[in-house]
C-alpha positions in Angstrom: 93.4 93.6 101.2 96.3 96.0 101.8 97.5 98.4 99.1 101.3 99.3 99.2 102.2 102.0 96.6 105.9 101.9 95.8 105.7 98.3 97.0 108.6 97.4 94.7 110.9 100.0 96.1 113.2 100.1 99.1 111.0 100.8 102.0 107.9 99.5 100.2 109.3 96.0 99.5 110.7 95.9 103.1 107.2 96.6 104.4 105.8 93.8 102.2 108.5 91.5 103.8 107.2 92.7 107.3 103.7 92.0 106.3 104.5 88.6 105.0 106.3 87.9 108.3 103.1 88.9 110.1 101.1 86.4 108.0 99.6 88.8 105.4 99.8 88.0 101.7 96.7 89.8 100.5 98.8 92.7 99.3 98.3 94.7 96.2 101.6 96.2 95.1 101.5 99.4 93.0 104.7 100.4 91.3 106.8 100.7 88.1 109.7 98.3 87.6 111.3 99.2 84.3 114.2 97.3 82.8 116.6 97.0 85.9 116.7 94.5 88.7 114.2 96.2 91.0 111.8 93.2 90.6 114.3 91.2 92.7 113.1 93.1 95.8 109.8 91.1 95.4 111.2 87.8 94.2 110.7 86.1 97.7 107.6 87.9 98.6 103.9 86.8 98.7 101.3 89.2 97.3 98.0 88.9 95.4 98.4 91.5 92.6 100.9 94.0 91.1 99.4 97.1 89.5 100.9 99.7 87.2 100.7 103.1 88.9 98.3 104.6 86.3 95.9 101.7 86.9 95.3 102.3 90.6 92.3 104.8 90.3 90.3 102.4 88.2 91.2 99.4 90.4 90.1 101.3 93.5 86.8 102.1 91.8 86.2 98.4 91.3 87.8 96.8 94.3 88.0 99.7 96.9 85.5 98.1 99.2 87.9 95.2 99.8 90.7 97.5 100.8 91.6 97.6 104.6 94.5 100.1 104.6 96.6 102.0 102.1 100.4 102.3 102.7 101.4 105.1 100.4 105.2 104.9 99.9 105.5 105.5 96.2 107.2 108.7 95.0 109.7 110.1 92.6 112.5 110.2 95.2 115.3 111.6 93.1 116.8 114.6 94.8 118.4 115.8 91.5 115.2 115.6 89.4 114.5 118.9 87.6 111.2 118.2 85.9 108.8 120.0 88.2 105.7 119.0 86.4 106.6 115.3 86.7 107.4 115.6 90.4 104.2 117.6 91.2 102.1 115.0 89.3 103.8 112.0 90.9 104.5 113.2 94.5 101.9 115.9 95.1 98.8 115.4 93.0 98.8 111.6 93.2 99.1 111.8 97.0 96.2 114.3 97.2 94.0 112.0 95.0 94.8 109.0 97.3 94.2 110.9 100.4 90.8 112.1 99.1 89.9 108.5 98.1 90.8 107.2 101.6 88.8 110.0 103.3 85.8 109.3 101.1 86.0 105.5 101.5 86.8 105.6 105.2 90.1 103.8 104.8 93.3 104.3 107.0 96.3 105.9 105.2 99.9 105.8 106.2 102.2 107.8 103.9 105.9 108.5 103.4 107.1 112.1 104.0 110.8 112.8 104.3 113.4 114.3 106.7 114.4 116.3 103.5 111.5 118.6 104.2 113.6 120.1 107.1 115.9 121.7 104.6 119.3 122.8 106.0 118.2 122.0 109.6 118.4 125.6 110.8 114.8 125.3 112.0 115.6 122.2 113.9 114.0 118.8 113.5 110.9 118.9 115.7 107.8 117.4 114.4 105.5 119.4 116.6 103.9 122.7 115.8 101.4 122.1 113.0 101.0 124.2 109.9 102.8 127.3 111.4 105.9 125.3 112.2 105.9 123.5 108.8 105.6 126.9 107.0 108.9 127.9 108.5 110.8 125.1 106.8 112.6 125.6 103.5 113.3 122.4 101.6 116.4 122.5 99.4 115.3 120.5 96.3 112.3 119.8 94.3 111.7 116.3 95.8 111.9 117.7 99.3 109.5 120.5 98.4 106.9 118.2 96.9 106.9 116.2 100.1 106.7 119.4 102.2 103.8 120.7 100.0 101.7 117.5 100.6 102.4 117.6 104.4 101.0 121.2 104.4 98.0 120.2 102.3 97.3 117.2 104.5 97.4 119.2 107.8 95.1 121.8 106.4 92.7 119.2 105.1 92.7 117.3 108.5 92.0 120.7 110.2 88.8 120.9 108.1 87.9 117.3 109.0 88.5 116.2 105.5 90.7 113.3 106.3 90.8 109.5 106.4 89.6 108.0 109.7 93.2 107.3 110.7 96.2 108.8 108.9 99.9 109.2 109.6 102.7 110.8 107.7 106.2 109.6 108.5 109.3 111.7 108.0 111.9 109.0 107.2 115.5 110.0 108.1 118.6 108.2 106.6 117.1 104.7 106.0 119.6 101.9 105.0 119.5 98.2 104.5 118.6 95.3 102.2 116.6 96.0 99.0 118.1 99.5 98.4 120.3 98.3 95.5 118.2 99.7 92.7 118.8 103.2 94.0 122.2 103.4 92.4 123.8 106.7 93.4 121.2 107.1 96.1 122.2 104.0 97.9 123.5 104.3 101.5 127.2 104.5 101.9 127.2 101.0 103.4 125.8 99.5 100.3 128.1 101.6 98.0 131.3 100.9 99.9 131.0 97.5 101.3 132.7 95.7 98.5 135.6 98.2 98.4 136.2 98.1 102.1 136.1 94.2 102.0 138.7 94.3 99.3 141.0 96.7 101.2 140.4 99.6 98.9 140.3 103.2 99.9 136.9 104.9 100.1 136.2 108.6 100.1 134.2 110.9 102.4 133.9 114.5 102.4 136.2 116.9 104.3 134.6 119.2 106.9 134.4 122.8 106.0 133.0 123.9 109.4 135.2 124.8 112.4 134.9 122.4 115.3 133.8 119.5 113.1 136.5 117.0 112.1 136.6 115.4 108.6 134.1 112.6 108.5 132.3 113.7 111.6 129.3 115.1 109.8 126.3 113.3 111.3 123.1 111.8 110.2 120.3 109.9 111.8 120.9 106.4 110.3 118.0 104.1 110.8 117.9 100.5 109.8 115.1 99.4 107.5 114.0 96.6 109.8 113.4 99.1 112.6 111.4 101.3 110.1 109.2 98.3 109.3 108.7 97.4 112.9 107.5 101.0 113.7 105.2 101.2 110.7 103.6 97.9 111.5 103.2 98.8 115.1 101.7 102.2 114.2 99.2 100.5 111.9 98.2 98.2 114.8 97.5 101.3 116.9 95.0 102.9 114.5 92.4 104.7 116.4 94.6 104.8 119.5 97.6 106.9 118.4 96.3 110.4 117.2 96.9 111.0 113.5 99.8 113.2 112.8 103.0 113.9 110.8 105.9 112.5 112.8 109.6 111.7 112.4 111.0 108.3 112.0 114.7 108.0 112.9 116.6 106.6 115.8 117.0 110.0 117.6 120.7 109.5 117.8 122.9 110.9 115.0 126.1 109.1 114.1 128.9 110.2 111.9 129.8 109.1 108.4 133.2 108.0 109.7 131.5 105.8 112.3 129.2 104.4 109.7 132.2 103.3 107.5 134.1 102.0 110.6 131.2 99.8 111.5 131.1 98.5 107.9 134.8 97.6 108.1 134.3 95.9 111.4 131.4 93.9 110.0 133.4 92.6 107.1 136.6 92.2 108.9 138.7 94.8 107.1 139.5 98.3 108.4 137.8 101.1 106.6 140.6 103.0 104.8 139.2 106.6 104.3 140.4 109.4 102.2 138.9 112.7 102.8 138.1 114.8 99.7 136.8 118.4 99.2 133.1 118.8 99.4 132.0 120.0 95.9 131.6 123.8 95.9 128.1 123.4 94.3 126.7 121.7 97.4 129.1 123.0 100.1 127.0 126.1 101.1 123.9 124.1 101.9 125.6 120.9 103.1 124.0 119.5 106.3 126.4 118.8 109.2 123.7 117.2 111.4 120.3 115.6 111.0 118.8 114.0 114.1 115.1 113.1 114.5 113.3 114.3 117.6 111.6 111.0 118.5 109.7 111.7 121.8 106.4 111.0 120.2 107.1 107.4 119.7 107.7 106.4 123.3 104.9 108.7 124.4 102.6 106.8 122.0 103.6 103.6 123.8 106.2 102.0 121.5 108.8 100.3 123.7 111.1 98.4 121.3 114.7 99.6 121.1 116.2 100.5 117.8 119.2 98.5 116.7 122.5 100.3 117.5 124.3 101.5 114.4 127.0 98.8 114.7 124.6 95.9 115.1 122.4 97.2 112.2 125.4 97.5 109.9 126.6 94.0 110.9 123.2 92.5 110.1 123.1 94.3 106.7 126.7 93.2 105.8 126.8 89.6 107.1 123.2 88.8 106.5 122.8 90.3 103.1 125.7 92.1 101.3 128.1 89.3 101.9 125.8 86.7 100.7 124.9 85.4 97.2 121.3 86.7 97.7 121.3 90.1 99.4 117.5 90.6 99.3 114.9 90.5 102.0 
């Protein structure tokens, strides 16, 4: 069996889709669903069980011997959460407990870190350098710090040979695509603005407050969810061949918010009408003008599949999902 924590969320449910496509349905999904439409992320998926988060430890005690691999994608991903005790318990302590279980049981672990751990980007976006390099990073919110804290803990444990037989932490950059709809304000700008652009309405992007950067030319490493799933599944297939590590997962090629919205307009046959508004003073000082994953590790490890260009990825998202009656994977 395969365990996917956060299996009802954006990346988790997309991974379940990829596993189904690969012929696997012996999947145990661990998540909370609440009262919104998050359950729809799994409406077309095959799996063997859904567990509430708090029931996972007891379930592992009973059935852990049947587990093949753990994909740990569950977290409190709100970048505006202020309850530190909640975030520490959910993102740090739960991850530590799962790492320790995998290490003791001899089970591979692939877990989600985040590009948010890089903070304002002044230290660059290199995934080399170990603990010393990680300690120079300054995450800018509670969520990012919790991911950073676990990365540091994991590297220190691995250095002491207290680790799963194969483990990998992936720093996801700006992932977008189907099944992100439950994220509300944290959805990608494609999901947020598609309907407005298609209707000919004006959308808003932040002005630039940095010399030499035009309005809308702030850049991010936008990576399509299907590419993320392909990499994760390939990495899983290479367990024991690719050295365990914490690595970036983006395209390695940053694109601007303006280009992202223009691609959305092209995909829905309506030009993107953009109004540039002031960046709120509360976030202006720490606003990132560029995030771009250093991705040399992936080709060096033997992965040779190209990432979808931004325009092609947006077109697939819009025409294959957002513009259809059923926008889910």
